C-alpha positions as CSV (number, residue, x, y, z in Angstrom):
1,M,-9.4,-19.4,-39.7
2,S,-6.8,-17.2,-38.2
3,E,-4.2,-18.6,-35.8
4,R,-4.5,-18.0,-32.1
5,T,-1.8,-15.6,-30.6
6,P,-0.9,-15.8,-27.2
7,A,-2.4,-12.8,-25.3
8,H,-1.0,-11.3,-22.1
9,C,-2.9,-10.2,-19.1
10,L,-2.9,-6.3,-18.9
11,W,-2.2,-6.3,-15.4
12,C,0.6,-8.9,-14.6
13,G,1.6,-9.6,-18.0
14,R,1.2,-13.3,-17.4
15,E,0.3,-15.2,-20.7
16,I,-3.5,-16.0,-21.1
17,E,-5.1,-18.0,-23.8
18,S,-7.9,-16.3,-25.6
19,P,-11.2,-18.0,-26.5
20,G,-11.8,-19.1,-30.1
21,R,-15.0,-16.9,-30.4
22,G,-16.1,-13.8,-28.8
23,R,-14.2,-10.8,-27.1
24,P,-10.5,-11.8,-26.1
25,R,-9.5,-11.9,-22.6
26,R,-7.8,-9.2,-21.2
27,Y,-7.0,-10.3,-17.7
28,C,-6.0,-13.6,-16.5
29,G,-8.4,-13.7,-13.6
30,Q,-10.9,-11.6,-11.4
31,S,-8.0,-10.2,-9.2
32,C,-5.7,-8.6,-11.7
33,R,-9.3,-7.0,-13.3
34,Q,-10.0,-5.8,-9.9
35,R,-6.7,-4.3,-9.6
36,A,-6.7,-2.6,-12.8
37,Y,-10.2,-1.4,-12.1
38,E,-9.0,0.3,-9.1
39,A,-5.7,1.8,-10.7
40,R,-8.0,3.4,-13.3
41,R,-10.2,4.9,-10.6
42,G,-7.0,6.7,-9.2
43,G,-7.1,4.9,-5.9
44,R,-10.2,6.8,-4.4
45,G,-11.1,4.9,-1.2
46,A,-8.1,2.5,-1.7
47,G,-5.4,4.4,-0.5
48,P,-3.4,7.8,-1.1
49,V,-4.1,9.4,-4.6
50,D,-0.8,9.7,-5.3
51,A,-0.2,5.8,-5.0
52,V,1.1,3.6,-7.8
53,A,-0.2,0.1,-8.3
54,L,2.2,-2.4,-9.7
55,S,1.9,-6.1,-10.3
56,R,3.8,-8.2,-7.7
57,A,5.9,-9.7,-10.8
58,T,6.7,-6.2,-11.5
59,V,7.9,-5.2,-7.9
60,A,9.8,-8.7,-7.7
61,R,11.7,-7.6,-11.1
62,L,12.5,-4.1,-9.7
63,H,13.7,-5.6,-6.3
64,D,16.0,-8.0,-8.2
65,G,17.2,-5.8,-10.5
66,L,18.0,-3.0,-7.9
67,Y,20.0,-5.6,-5.9
68,E,21.9,-6.4,-9.3
69,L,22.6,-2.8,-10.0
70,R,23.9,-2.1,-6.5
71,C,26.3,-4.9,-6.7
72,A,27.4,-3.7,-10.1
73,V,28.3,-0.4,-8.7
74,E,29.8,-1.7,-5.7
75,D,32.2,-3.7,-8.0
76,I,33.0,-0.4,-9.6
77,A,33.9,1.1,-6.4
78,T,36.1,-1.9,-5.3
79,A,37.9,-2.1,-8.6
80,A,38.4,1.7,-8.5
81,E,39.9,1.1,-4.9
82,E,42.2,-1.8,-5.9
83,G,43.8,0.3,-8.9
84,A,42.2,-1.1,-11.7
85,G,42.7,-0.1,-15.1
86,H,40.7,2.1,-17.2
87,E,39.6,-0.5,-19.6
88,Q,38.3,-2.8,-16.4
89,I,36.4,0.0,-15.0
90,A,34.9,1.2,-18.2
91,A,33.5,-2.4,-18.7
92,L,32.1,-2.7,-15.3
93,A,30.3,0.8,-15.6
94,A,28.9,-0.3,-19.2
95,D,27.4,-3.5,-17.3
96,A,26.1,-1.4,-14.5
97,L,24.5,1.0,-17.2
98,D,23.1,-2.1,-19.2
99,L,21.5,-3.2,-15.9
100,A,20.0,0.4,-15.2
101,R,18.7,0.6,-18.7
102,E,16.6,-2.7,-18.3
103,L,15.4,-1.4,-15.0
104,D,14.2,1.8,-17.0
105,K,12.0,-0.4,-19.1
106,L,10.0,-1.3,-16.4
107,R,8.0,1.8,-16.2
């Protein structure tokens, strides 16, 4: 008998338990299943055709990440105005770049 590995909802990413028998679950609930269906349909009848459907968790992560990135860039600007050294500005810029790379993974 094989070990159960936790699965994740294809829409929101939440961890879900798969049943021991039968087809593994793909979505944590009916609402995520419906949102995925609507996204696959291309949004016909549900808004603009070029709309992108994101889960609430992804939107929250984007908002938080953009706030952190803005703060990091403001820190760089403040350090430059106060005459910080090259090493300090480089370290702050590296932190901002790391934040931007993390946000880029949310595509």
